[in-house]
All heavy atoms as TSV, in Angstrom:
chain	resi	resn	atom	element	x	y	z
A	1	MET	N	N	-10.789	38.230	10.132
A	1	MET	CA	C	-11.548	37.611	9.072
A	1	MET	C	C	-10.750	36.410	8.571
A	1	MET	O	O	-9.552	36.501	8.355
A	1	MET	CB	C	-11.777	38.628	7.948
A	1	MET	CG	C	-12.776	38.164	6.925
A	1	MET	SD	S	-13.104	39.379	5.629
A	1	MET	CE	C	-14.027	40.601	6.500
A	2	SER	N	N	-11.438	35.332	8.377
A	2	SER	CA	C	-10.711	34.143	7.966
A	2	SER	C	C	-10.227	34.273	6.529
A	2	SER	O	O	-10.762	35.055	5.732
A	2	SER	CB	C	-11.601	32.908	8.113
A	2	SER	OG	O	-12.601	32.916	7.126
A	3	LEU	N	N	-9.223	33.521	6.199
A	3	LEU	CA	C	-8.626	33.562	4.868
A	3	LEU	C	C	-9.632	33.129	3.807
A	3	LEU	O	O	-9.673	33.694	2.705
A	3	LEU	CB	C	-7.383	32.671	4.838
A	3	LEU	CG	C	-6.542	32.727	3.577
A	3	LEU	CD1	C	-6.075	34.148	3.299
A	3	LEU	CD2	C	-5.369	31.783	3.676
A	4	PHE	N	N	-10.474	32.159	4.134
A	4	PHE	CA	C	-11.485	31.683	3.197
A	4	PHE	C	C	-12.467	32.802	2.829
A	4	PHE	O	O	-12.774	33.018	1.661
A	4	PHE	CB	C	-12.239	30.488	3.793
A	4	PHE	CG	C	-13.411	30.062	2.947
A	4	PHE	CD1	C	-13.213	29.354	1.767
A	4	PHE	CD2	C	-14.701	30.391	3.322
A	4	PHE	CE1	C	-14.290	28.963	0.985
A	4	PHE	CE2	C	-15.777	30.025	2.541
A	4	PHE	CZ	C	-15.574	29.306	1.369
A	5	VAL	N	N	-12.954	33.508	3.835
A	5	VAL	CA	C	-13.914	34.594	3.586
A	5	VAL	C	C	-13.256	35.697	2.776
A	5	VAL	O	O	-13.859	36.250	1.848
A	5	VAL	CB	C	-14.466	35.131	4.930
A	5	VAL	CG1	C	-15.338	36.356	4.698
A	5	VAL	CG2	C	-15.235	34.054	5.668
A	6	LEU	N	N	-12.020	36.030	3.094
A	6	LEU	CA	C	-11.306	37.071	2.363
A	6	LEU	C	C	-11.125	36.692	0.899
A	6	LEU	O	O	-11.394	37.504	-0.005
A	6	LEU	CB	C	-9.948	37.320	3.019
A	6	LEU	CG	C	-9.119	38.447	2.421
A	6	LEU	CD1	C	-9.862	39.774	2.530
A	6	LEU	CD2	C	-7.774	38.533	3.106
A	7	ARG	N	N	-10.718	35.457	0.637
A	7	ARG	CA	C	-10.554	35.008	-0.752
A	7	ARG	C	C	-11.893	34.966	-1.484
A	7	ARG	O	O	-11.989	35.304	-2.656
A	7	ARG	CB	C	-9.884	33.643	-0.790
A	7	ARG	CG	C	-8.429	33.710	-0.476
A	7	ARG	CD	C	-7.781	32.374	-0.630
A	7	ARG	NE	N	-6.357	32.462	-0.331
A	7	ARG	CZ	C	-5.568	31.429	-0.222
A	7	ARG	NH1	N	-6.042	30.207	-0.392
A	7	ARG	NH2	N	-4.292	31.591	0.060
A	8	PHE	N	N	-12.938	34.548	-0.770
A	8	PHE	CA	C	-14.263	34.508	-1.377
A	8	PHE	C	C	-14.720	35.914	-1.766
A	8	PHE	O	O	-15.222	36.135	-2.875
A	8	PHE	CB	C	-15.271	33.872	-0.405
A	8	PHE	CG	C	-16.680	33.891	-0.915
A	8	PHE	CD1	C	-17.090	32.996	-1.895
A	8	PHE	CD2	C	-17.597	34.801	-0.420
A	8	PHE	CE1	C	-18.391	33.011	-2.364
A	8	PHE	CE2	C	-18.890	34.828	-0.884
A	8	PHE	CZ	C	-19.289	33.936	-1.857
A	9	LEU	N	N	-14.547	36.873	-0.887
A	9	LEU	CA	C	-14.946	38.255	-1.189
A	9	LEU	C	C	-14.119	38.846	-2.331
A	9	LEU	O	O	-14.644	39.597	-3.160
A	9	LEU	CB	C	-14.837	39.120	0.068
A	9	LEU	CG	C	-15.847	38.817	1.168
A	9	LEU	CD1	C	-15.574	39.694	2.386
A	9	LEU	CD2	C	-17.266	38.999	0.674
A	10	MET	N	N	-12.846	38.506	-2.390
A	10	MET	CA	C	-12.012	38.983	-3.493
A	10	MET	C	C	-12.486	38.388	-4.816
A	10	MET	O	O	-12.566	39.084	-5.836
A	10	MET	CB	C	-10.546	38.646	-3.238
A	10	MET	CG	C	-9.922	39.489	-2.136
A	10	MET	SD	S	-8.217	39.034	-1.757
A	10	MET	CE	C	-7.421	39.299	-3.311
A	11	ALA	N	N	-12.852	37.108	-4.818
A	11	ALA	CA	C	-13.353	36.469	-6.036
A	11	ALA	C	C	-14.680	37.080	-6.457
A	11	ALA	O	O	-14.917	37.320	-7.653
A	11	ALA	CB	C	-13.506	34.969	-5.816
A	12	VAL	N	N	-15.545	37.365	-5.503
A	12	VAL	CA	C	-16.825	38.004	-5.827
A	12	VAL	C	C	-16.581	39.400	-6.401
A	12	VAL	O	O	-17.205	39.798	-7.388
A	12	VAL	CB	C	-17.732	38.064	-4.579
A	12	VAL	CG1	C	-18.937	38.960	-4.824
A	12	VAL	CG2	C	-18.188	36.681	-4.181
A	13	GLY	N	N	-15.666	40.143	-5.830
A	13	GLY	CA	C	-15.339	41.478	-6.345
A	13	GLY	C	C	-14.803	41.429	-7.761
A	13	GLY	O	O	-15.183	42.237	-8.615
A	14	GLU	N	N	-13.926	40.478	-8.036
A	14	GLU	CA	C	-13.392	40.342	-9.391
A	14	GLU	C	C	-14.481	39.933	-10.376
A	14	GLU	O	O	-14.534	40.424	-11.502
A	14	GLU	CB	C	-12.253	39.324	-9.408
A	14	GLU	CG	C	-10.985	39.822	-8.749
A	14	GLU	CD	C	-9.882	38.777	-8.751
A	14	GLU	OE1	O	-9.986	37.803	-9.520
A	14	GLU	OE2	O	-8.928	38.941	-7.976
A	15	ALA	N	N	-15.374	39.045	-9.954
A	15	ALA	CA	C	-16.474	38.623	-10.830
A	15	ALA	C	C	-17.391	39.794	-11.147
A	15	ALA	O	O	-17.834	39.962	-12.295
A	15	ALA	CB	C	-17.254	37.484	-10.181
A	16	LEU	N	N	-17.692	40.612	-10.151
A	16	LEU	CA	C	-18.533	41.784	-10.400
A	16	LEU	C	C	-17.842	42.783	-11.328
A	16	LEU	O	O	-18.480	43.399	-12.176
A	16	LEU	CB	C	-18.896	42.453	-9.075
A	16	LEU	CG	C	-19.869	41.683	-8.191
A	16	LEU	CD1	C	-20.046	42.387	-6.861
A	16	LEU	CD2	C	-21.204	41.500	-8.889
A	17	THR	N	N	-16.539	42.922	-11.187
A	17	THR	CA	C	-15.792	43.814	-12.069
A	17	THR	C	C	-15.833	43.314	-13.505
A	17	THR	O	O	-16.076	44.073	-14.443
A	17	THR	CB	C	-14.329	43.934	-11.603
A	17	THR	OG1	O	-14.317	44.438	-10.271
A	17	THR	CG2	C	-13.545	44.864	-12.500
A	18	VAL	N	N	-15.616	42.026	-13.696
A	18	VAL	CA	C	-15.637	41.449	-15.034
A	18	VAL	C	C	-17.037	41.534	-15.629
A	18	VAL	O	O	-17.212	41.827	-16.806
A	18	VAL	CB	C	-15.141	39.991	-15.005
A	18	VAL	CG1	C	-15.388	39.297	-16.329
A	18	VAL	CG2	C	-13.660	39.962	-14.663
A	19	PHE	N	N	-18.050	41.303	-14.817
A	19	PHE	CA	C	-19.424	41.363	-15.298
A	19	PHE	C	C	-19.801	42.785	-15.698
A	19	PHE	O	O	-20.474	43.001	-16.698
A	19	PHE	CB	C	-20.379	40.855	-14.218
A	19	PHE	CG	C	-21.823	40.956	-14.608
A	19	PHE	CD1	C	-22.367	40.081	-15.532
A	19	PHE	CD2	C	-22.638	41.924	-14.058
A	19	PHE	CE1	C	-23.699	40.169	-15.899
A	19	PHE	CE2	C	-23.958	42.026	-14.418
A	19	PHE	CZ	C	-24.496	41.140	-15.344
A	20	GLY	N	N	-19.354	43.778	-14.947
A	20	GLY	CA	C	-19.728	45.163	-15.215
A	20	GLY	C	C	-18.832	45.861	-16.207
A	20	GLY	O	O	-19.170	46.935	-16.698
A	21	ALA	N	N	-17.686	45.275	-16.545
A	21	ALA	CA	C	-16.733	45.950	-17.432
A	21	ALA	C	C	-17.288	46.225	-18.825
A	21	ALA	O	O	-17.074	47.309	-19.364
A	21	ALA	CB	C	-15.441	45.140	-17.522
A	22	PRO	N	N	-18.024	45.289	-19.478
A	22	PRO	CA	C	-18.480	45.582	-20.836
A	22	PRO	C	C	-19.699	46.497	-20.891
A	22	PRO	O	O	-20.104	46.913	-21.962
A	22	PRO	CB	C	-18.816	44.205	-21.410
A	22	PRO	CG	C	-19.124	43.374	-20.243
A	22	PRO	CD	C	-18.264	43.902	-19.116
A	23	TRP	N	N	-20.303	46.824	-19.758
A	23	TRP	CA	C	-21.499	47.652	-19.761
A	23	TRP	C	C	-21.115	49.109	-20.015
A	23	TRP	O	O	-20.296	49.690	-19.308
A	23	TRP	CB	C	-22.226	47.550	-18.439
A	23	TRP	CG	C	-23.484	48.337	-18.426
A	23	TRP	CD1	C	-24.669	47.989	-18.969
A	23	TRP	CD2	C	-23.679	49.633	-17.841
A	23	TRP	NE1	N	-25.589	48.977	-18.768
A	23	TRP	CE2	C	-25.008	49.998	-18.085
A	23	TRP	CE3	C	-22.852	50.509	-17.162
A	23	TRP	CZ2	C	-25.535	51.204	-17.655
A	23	TRP	CZ3	C	-23.377	51.706	-16.743
A	23	TRP	CH2	C	-24.704	52.042	-16.988
A	24	VAL	N	N	-21.710	49.681	-21.043
A	24	VAL	CA	C	-21.468	51.080	-21.381
A	24	VAL	C	C	-22.824	51.747	-21.534
A	24	VAL	O	O	-23.661	51.276	-22.309
A	24	VAL	CB	C	-20.664	51.210	-22.694
A	24	VAL	CG1	C	-20.469	52.664	-23.069
A	24	VAL	CG2	C	-19.339	50.504	-22.567
A	25	PRO	N	N	-23.089	52.815	-20.817
A	25	PRO	CA	C	-24.406	53.451	-20.939
A	25	PRO	C	C	-24.596	54.072	-22.324
A	25	PRO	O	O	-23.656	54.575	-22.936
A	25	PRO	CB	C	-24.382	54.526	-19.854
A	25	PRO	CG	C	-22.946	54.789	-19.607
A	25	PRO	CD	C	-22.220	53.500	-19.882
A	26	LEU	N	N	-25.808	54.021	-22.818
A	26	LEU	CA	C	-26.116	54.630	-24.106
A	26	LEU	C	C	-26.217	56.136	-23.933
A	26	LEU	O	O	-26.725	56.625	-22.923
A	26	LEU	CB	C	-27.440	54.074	-24.643
A	26	LEU	CG	C	-27.434	52.578	-24.939
A	26	LEU	CD1	C	-28.840	52.130	-25.335
A	26	LEU	CD2	C	-26.455	52.262	-26.040
A	27	PRO	N	N	-25.745	56.908	-24.908
A	27	PRO	CA	C	-25.843	58.361	-24.781
A	27	PRO	C	C	-27.288	58.821	-24.888
A	27	PRO	O	O	-28.115	58.178	-25.531
A	27	PRO	CB	C	-24.999	58.870	-25.956
A	27	PRO	CG	C	-25.006	57.760	-26.940
A	27	PRO	CD	C	-25.095	56.488	-26.141
A	28	ALA	N	N	-27.562	59.919	-24.254
A	28	ALA	CA	C	-28.904	60.506	-24.332
A	28	ALA	C	C	-29.134	61.037	-25.745
A	28	ALA	O	O	-28.190	61.308	-26.490
A	28	ALA	CB	C	-29.025	61.638	-23.314
A	29	ASP	N	N	-30.381	61.173	-26.106
A	29	ASP	CA	C	-30.696	61.721	-27.430
A	29	ASP	C	C	-30.176	63.142	-27.537
A	29	ASP	O	O	-30.345	63.948	-26.612
A	29	ASP	CB	C	-32.210	61.712	-27.662
A	29	ASP	CG	C	-32.757	60.306	-27.775
A	29	ASP	OD1	O	-31.972	59.409	-28.148
A	29	ASP	OD2	O	-33.951	60.114	-27.498
A	30	PRO	N	N	-29.531	63.486	-28.658
A	30	PRO	CA	C	-29.036	64.856	-28.806
A	30	PRO	C	C	-30.201	65.820	-28.966
A	30	PRO	O	O	-31.287	65.437	-29.418
A	30	PRO	CB	C	-28.192	64.796	-30.087
A	30	PRO	CG	C	-28.736	63.648	-30.842
A	30	PRO	CD	C	-29.244	62.663	-29.826
A	31	PRO	N	N	-30.006	67.071	-28.584
A	31	PRO	CA	C	-31.092	68.038	-28.748
A	31	PRO	C	C	-31.430	68.212	-30.224
A	31	PRO	O	O	-30.584	68.053	-31.100
A	31	PRO	CB	C	-30.530	69.334	-28.147
A	31	PRO	CG	C	-29.064	69.128	-28.087
A	31	PRO	CD	C	-28.815	67.654	-28.015
A	32	ALA	N	N	-32.678	68.525	-30.501
A	32	ALA	CA	C	-33.139	68.664	-31.882
A	32	ALA	C	C	-32.403	69.796	-32.596
A	32	ALA	O	O	-32.088	69.697	-33.769
A	32	ALA	CB	C	-34.638	68.910	-31.903
A	33	GLU	N	N	-32.138	70.873	-31.889
A	33	GLU	CA	C	-31.475	72.021	-32.502
A	33	GLU	C	C	-30.433	72.556	-31.529
A	33	GLU	O	O	-30.749	72.843	-30.377
A	33	GLU	CB	C	-32.514	73.110	-32.806
A	33	GLU	CG	C	-31.971	74.270	-33.583
A	33	GLU	CD	C	-33.080	75.223	-34.001
A	33	GLU	OE1	O	-34.106	74.774	-34.491
A	33	GLU	OE2	O	-32.875	76.430	-33.797
A	34	PRO	N	N	-29.181	72.680	-31.962
A	34	PRO	CA	C	-28.166	73.202	-31.030
A	34	PRO	C	C	-28.452	74.658	-30.667
A	34	PRO	O	O	-28.932	75.434	-31.486
A	34	PRO	CB	C	-26.857	73.072	-31.808
A	34	PRO	CG	C	-27.246	72.930	-33.229
A	34	PRO	CD	C	-28.630	72.363	-33.257
A	35	ALA	N	N	-28.174	74.990	-29.441
A	35	ALA	CA	C	-28.395	76.348	-28.963
A	35	ALA	C	C	-27.145	77.195	-29.203
A	35	ALA	O	O	-26.050	76.678	-29.392
A	35	ALA	CB	C	-28.720	76.323	-27.477
A	36	LEU	N	N	-27.348	78.491	-29.204
A	36	LEU	CA	C	-26.197	79.403	-29.305
A	36	LEU	C	C	-25.371	79.281	-28.039
A	36	LEU	O	O	-25.891	78.905	-26.983
A	36	LEU	CB	C	-26.685	80.839	-29.488
A	36	LEU	CG	C	-27.353	81.147	-30.819
A	36	LEU	CD1	C	-27.926	82.558	-30.798
A	36	LEU	CD2	C	-26.368	81.012	-31.956
A	37	PRO	N	N	-24.083	79.578	-28.117
A	37	PRO	CA	C	-23.255	79.511	-26.909
A	37	PRO	C	C	-23.800	80.441	-25.835
A	37	PRO	O	O	-24.182	81.578	-26.109
A	37	PRO	CB	C	-21.879	79.957	-27.384
A	37	PRO	CG	C	-21.884	79.792	-28.848
A	37	PRO	CD	C	-23.304	79.934	-29.292
A	38	GLY	N	N	-23.826	79.942	-24.626
A	38	GLY	CA	C	-24.352	80.723	-23.513
A	38	GLY	C	C	-23.334	81.705	-22.970
A	38	GLY	O	O	-22.186	81.791	-23.436
A	39	PRO	N	N	-23.737	82.469	-21.968
A	39	PRO	CA	C	-22.818	83.436	-21.369
A	39	PRO	C	C	-21.600	82.742	-20.779
A	39	PRO	O	O	-21.714	81.691	-20.162
A	39	PRO	CB	C	-23.642	84.082	-20.263
A	39	PRO	CG	C	-25.042	83.671	-20.479
A	39	PRO	CD	C	-25.045	82.475	-21.354
A	40	GLY	N	N	-20.442	83.305	-21.006
A	40	GLY	CA	C	-19.208	82.751	-20.485
A	40	GLY	C	C	-18.640	81.621	-21.312
A	40	GLY	O	O	-17.604	81.070	-20.965
A	41	HIS	N	N	-19.305	81.251	-22.388
A	41	HIS	CA	C	-18.797	80.182	-23.249
A	41	HIS	C	C	-17.563	80.695	-23.977
A	41	HIS	O	O	-17.509	81.853	-24.386
A	41	HIS	CB	C	-19.879	79.766	-24.252
A	41	HIS	CG	C	-19.567	78.496	-24.972
A	41	HIS	ND1	N	-18.738	78.447	-26.048
A	41	HIS	CD2	C	-19.985	77.225	-24.749
A	41	HIS	CE1	C	-18.651	77.206	-26.480
A	41	HIS	NE2	N	-19.406	76.442	-25.705
A	42	PRO	N	N	-16.534	79.851	-24.162
A	42	PRO	CA	C	-15.302	80.335	-24.788
A	42	PRO	C	C	-15.487	80.836	-26.220
A	42	PRO	O	O	-14.685	81.626	-26.695
A	42	PRO	CB	C	-14.360	79.132	-24.765
A	42	PRO	CG	C	-15.160	77.974	-24.355
A	42	PRO	CD	C	-16.415	78.466	-23.733
A	43	GLU	N	N	-16.532	80.431	-26.893
A	43	GLU	CA	C	-16.743	80.935	-28.245
A	43	GLU	C	C	-17.415	82.308	-28.239
A	43	GLU	O	O	-17.498	82.959	-29.259
A	43	GLU	CB	C	-17.597	79.943	-29.047
A	43	GLU	CG	C	-16.856	78.660	-29.342
A	43	GLU	CD	C	-17.697	77.683	-30.144
A	43	GLU	OE1	O	-18.844	78.023	-30.487
A	43	GLU	OE2	O	-17.204	76.589	-30.417
A	44	ARG	N	N	-17.936	82.718	-27.108
A	44	ARG	CA	C	-18.554	84.035	-26.992
A	44	ARG	C	C	-17.900	84.770	-25.824
A	44	ARG	O	O	-18.496	84.953	-24.780
A	44	ARG	CB	C	-20.055	83.905	-26.757
A	44	ARG	CG	C	-20.830	83.311	-27.897
A	44	ARG	CD	C	-20.853	84.176	-29.124
A	44	ARG	NE	N	-21.432	85.460	-28.830
A	44	ARG	CZ	C	-21.194	86.543	-29.531
A	44	ARG	NH1	N	-20.390	86.495	-30.562
A	44	ARG	NH2	N	-21.747	87.675	-29.226
A	45	LEU	N	N	-16.655	85.178	-26.011
A	45	LEU	CA	C	-15.933	85.850	-24.925
A	45	LEU	C	C	-16.468	87.243	-24.653
A	45	LEU	O	O	-16.304	87.766	-23.576
A	45	LEU	CB	C	-14.434	85.922	-25.265
A	45	LEU	CG	C	-13.719	84.572	-25.298
A	45	LEU	CD1	C	-12.270	84.758	-25.714
A	45	LEU	CD2	C	-13.807	83.875	-23.967
A	46	CYS	N	N	-17.122	87.838	-25.643
A	46	CYS	CA	C	-17.674	89.186	-25.487
A	46	CYS	C	C	-19.187	89.117	-25.710
A	46	CYS	O	O	-19.677	89.403	-26.799
A	46	CYS	CB	C	-17.036	90.150	-26.476
A	46	CYS	SG	S	-15.248	90.228	-26.365
A	47	PRO	N	N	-19.953	88.740	-24.679
A	47	PRO	CA	C	-21.386	88.562	-24.882
A	47	PRO	C	C	-22.131	89.848	-25.227
A	47	PRO	O	O	-23.226	89.799	-25.757
A	47	PRO	CB	C	-21.867	87.985	-23.558
A	47	PRO	CG	C	-20.827	88.339	-22.572
A	47	PRO	CD	C	-19.539	88.467	-23.323
A	48	TRP	N	N	-21.544	90.986	-24.959
A	48	TRP	CA	C	-22.204	92.249	-25.262
A	48	TRP	C	C	-22.085	92.621	-26.748
A	48	TRP	O	O	-22.768	93.508	-27.211
A	48	TRP	CB	C	-21.650	93.366	-24.394
A	48	TRP	CG	C	-20.170	93.551	-24.540
A	48	TRP	CD1	C	-19.529	94.346	-25.433
A	48	TRP	CD2	C	-19.155	92.897	-23.803
A	48	TRP	NE1	N	-18.177	94.238	-25.294
A	48	TRP	CE2	C	-17.910	93.344	-24.292
A	48	TRP	CE3	C	-19.154	91.977	-22.768
A	48	TRP	CZ2	C	-16.704	92.895	-23.786
A	48	TRP	CZ3	C	-17.952	91.547	-22.269
A	48	TRP	CH2	C	-16.750	92.004	-22.780
A	49	ILE	N	N	-21.230	91.917	-27.495
A	49	ILE	CA	C	-21.074	92.160	-28.930
A	49	ILE	C	C	-21.962	91.163	-29.679
A	49	ILE	O	O	-21.848	89.953	-29.487
A	49	ILE	CB	C	-19.604	91.989	-29.362
A	49	ILE	CG1	C	-18.717	92.988	-28.620
A	49	ILE	CG2	C	-19.468	92.155	-30.874
A	49	ILE	CD1	C	-17.237	92.801	-28.877
A	50	PRO	N	N	-22.876	91.655	-30.525
A	50	PRO	CA	C	-23.742	90.724	-31.255
A	50	PRO	C	C	-22.934	89.894	-32.253
A	50	PRO	O	O	-21.863	90.306	-32.708
A	50	PRO	CB	C	-24.733	91.642	-31.973
A	50	PRO	CG	C	-24.086	92.975	-32.025
A	50	PRO	CD	C	-23.150	93.051	-30.851
A	51	PRO	N	N	-23.436	88.706	-32.625
A	51	PRO	CA	C	-22.703	87.879	-33.583
A	51	PRO	C	C	-22.626	88.541	-34.961
A	51	PRO	O	O	-23.538	89.240	-35.371
A	51	PRO	CB	C	-23.506	86.580	-33.635
A	51	PRO	CG	C	-24.818	86.887	-33.027
A	51	PRO	CD	C	-24.648	88.072	-32.161
A	52	THR	N	N	-21.531	88.305	-35.638
A	52	THR	CA	C	-21.350	88.866	-36.977
A	52	THR	C	C	-22.155	88.053	-37.989
A	52	THR	O	O	-22.704	86.999	-37.682
A	52	THR	CB	C	-19.866	88.841	-37.372
A	52	THR	OG1	O	-19.452	87.467	-37.449
A	52	THR	CG2	C	-19.002	89.582	-36.367
A	53	GLU	N	N	-22.219	88.560	-39.215
A	53	GLU	CA	C	-22.918	87.839	-40.276
A	53	GLU	C	C	-22.287	86.466	-40.514
A	53	GLU	O	O	-22.984	85.485	-40.742
A	53	GLU	CB	C	-22.916	88.660	-41.572
A	53	GLU	CG	C	-23.782	89.904	-41.503
A	53	GLU	CD	C	-25.252	89.546	-41.267
A	53	GLU	OE1	O	-25.731	88.554	-41.846
A	53	GLU	OE2	O	-25.900	90.269	-40.499
A	54	GLN	N	N	-20.952	86.412	-40.450
A	54	GLN	CA	C	-20.259	85.141	-40.649
A	54	GLN	C	C	-20.610	84.164	-39.524
A	54	GLN	O	O	-20.844	82.980	-39.768
A	54	GLN	CB	C	-18.757	85.360	-40.727
A	54	GLN	CG	C	-17.983	84.081	-41.025
A	54	GLN	CD	C	-16.491	84.325	-41.137
A	54	GLN	OE1	O	-16.011	85.415	-40.842
A	54	GLN	NE2	N	-15.772	83.309	-41.560
A	55	GLU	N	N	-20.651	84.643	-38.287
A	55	GLU	CA	C	-21.026	83.777	-37.168
A	55	GLU	C	C	-22.457	83.277	-37.321
A	55	GLU	O	O	-22.749	82.112	-37.080
A	55	GLU	CB	C	-20.880	84.525	-35.845
A	55	GLU	CG	C	-19.446	84.763	-35.426
A	55	GLU	CD	C	-19.348	85.612	-34.168
A	55	GLU	OE1	O	-20.187	86.512	-33.956
A	55	GLU	OE2	O	-18.427	85.355	-33.389
A	56	ARG	N	N	-23.352	84.171	-37.761
A	56	ARG	CA	C	-24.740	83.759	-37.969
A	56	ARG	C	C	-24.815	82.700	-39.073
A	56	ARG	O	O	-25.585	81.742	-38.970
A	56	ARG	CB	C	-25.586	84.964	-38.322
A	56	ARG	CG	C	-25.863	85.875	-37.151
A	56	ARG	CD	C	-26.909	86.930	-37.497
A	56	ARG	NE	N	-27.040	87.858	-36.408
A	56	ARG	CZ	C	-26.705	89.135	-36.461
A	56	ARG	NH1	N	-26.241	89.650	-37.594
A	56	ARG	NH2	N	-26.858	89.909	-35.409
A	57	ALA	N	N	-24.040	82.894	-40.142
A	57	ALA	CA	C	-24.045	81.906	-41.235
A	57	ALA	C	C	-23.525	80.561	-40.749
A	57	ALA	O	O	-24.065	79.509	-41.117
A	57	ALA	CB	C	-23.192	82.426	-42.401
A	58	ILE	N	N	-22.493	80.575	-39.919
A	58	ILE	CA	C	-21.964	79.331	-39.375
A	58	ILE	C	C	-23.024	78.640	-38.520
A	58	ILE	O	O	-23.236	77.431	-38.640
A	58	ILE	CB	C	-20.664	79.594	-38.579
A	58	ILE	CG1	C	-19.547	80.016	-39.516
A	58	ILE	CG2	C	-20.283	78.362	-37.757
A	58	ILE	CD1	C	-18.306	80.505	-38.801
A	59	TRP	N	N	-23.711	79.400	-37.663
A	59	TRP	CA	C	-24.744	78.805	-36.829
A	59	TRP	C	C	-25.897	78.280	-37.668
A	59	TRP	O	O	-26.494	77.257	-37.349
A	59	TRP	CB	C	-25.231	79.792	-35.784
A	59	TRP	CG	C	-24.309	79.842	-34.608
A	59	TRP	CD1	C	-23.448	80.838	-34.269
A	59	TRP	CD2	C	-24.091	78.804	-33.657
A	59	TRP	NE1	N	-22.730	80.482	-33.159
A	59	TRP	CE2	C	-23.112	79.253	-32.758
A	59	TRP	CE3	C	-24.636	77.554	-33.469
A	59	TRP	CZ2	C	-22.673	78.476	-31.692
A	59	TRP	CZ3	C	-24.194	76.784	-32.401
A	59	TRP	CH2	C	-23.228	77.254	-31.529
A	60	ASP	N	N	-26.231	78.966	-38.759
A	60	ASP	CA	C	-27.275	78.448	-39.655
A	60	ASP	C	C	-26.849	77.128	-40.285
A	60	ASP	O	O	-27.654	76.209	-40.442
A	60	ASP	CB	C	-27.602	79.468	-40.736
A	60	ASP	CG	C	-28.353	80.681	-40.183
A	60	ASP	OD1	O	-28.929	80.565	-39.081
A	60	ASP	OD2	O	-28.357	81.733	-40.855
A	61	ASP	N	N	-25.558	77.020	-40.656
A	61	ASP	CA	C	-25.058	75.756	-41.214
A	61	ASP	C	C	-25.101	74.638	-40.178
A	61	ASP	O	O	-25.441	73.497	-40.490
A	61	ASP	CB	C	-23.633	75.915	-41.725
A	61	ASP	CG	C	-23.544	76.721	-43.012
A	61	ASP	OD1	O	-24.604	76.866	-43.673
A	61	ASP	OD2	O	-22.442	77.179	-43.344
A	62	VAL	N	N	-24.760	74.966	-38.942
A	62	VAL	CA	C	-24.768	73.963	-37.877
A	62	VAL	C	C	-26.192	73.469	-37.616
A	62	VAL	O	O	-26.428	72.288	-37.435
A	62	VAL	CB	C	-24.145	74.539	-36.585
A	62	VAL	CG1	C	-24.378	73.631	-35.400
A	62	VAL	CG2	C	-22.656	74.791	-36.779
A	63	ARG	N	N	-27.134	74.396	-37.636
A	63	ARG	CA	C	-28.527	74.027	-37.383
A	63	ARG	C	C	-29.161	73.282	-38.545
A	63	ARG	O	O	-30.138	72.585	-38.369
A	63	ARG	CB	C	-29.344	75.282	-37.092
A	63	ARG	CG	C	-29.010	75.902	-35.774
A	63	ARG	CD	C	-29.906	77.088	-35.505
A	63	ARG	NE	N	-29.524	77.718	-34.267
A	63	ARG	CZ	C	-29.479	79.006	-34.081
A	63	ARG	NH1	N	-29.827	79.829	-35.049
A	63	ARG	NH2	N	-29.112	79.494	-32.928
A	64	GLY	N	N	-28.586	73.420	-39.718
A	64	GLY	CA	C	-29.113	72.695	-40.861
A	64	GLY	C	C	-30.032	73.537	-41.637
A	64	GLY	O	O	-31.056	73.505	-42.067
């Protein structure tokens, strides 16, 4: 490959990098209501044990 083509491709690559650097995707809309932790979630290590009153109160506060 000639030196000219190589330098041209490097310049194009740098231009594309600079052009794409400030682009940041917008986050998706958050869910309307947070769900309880699913099975295997670190906050529910014992899924067979129902949540306590304090845990339910915390989840009610989180949900609003």
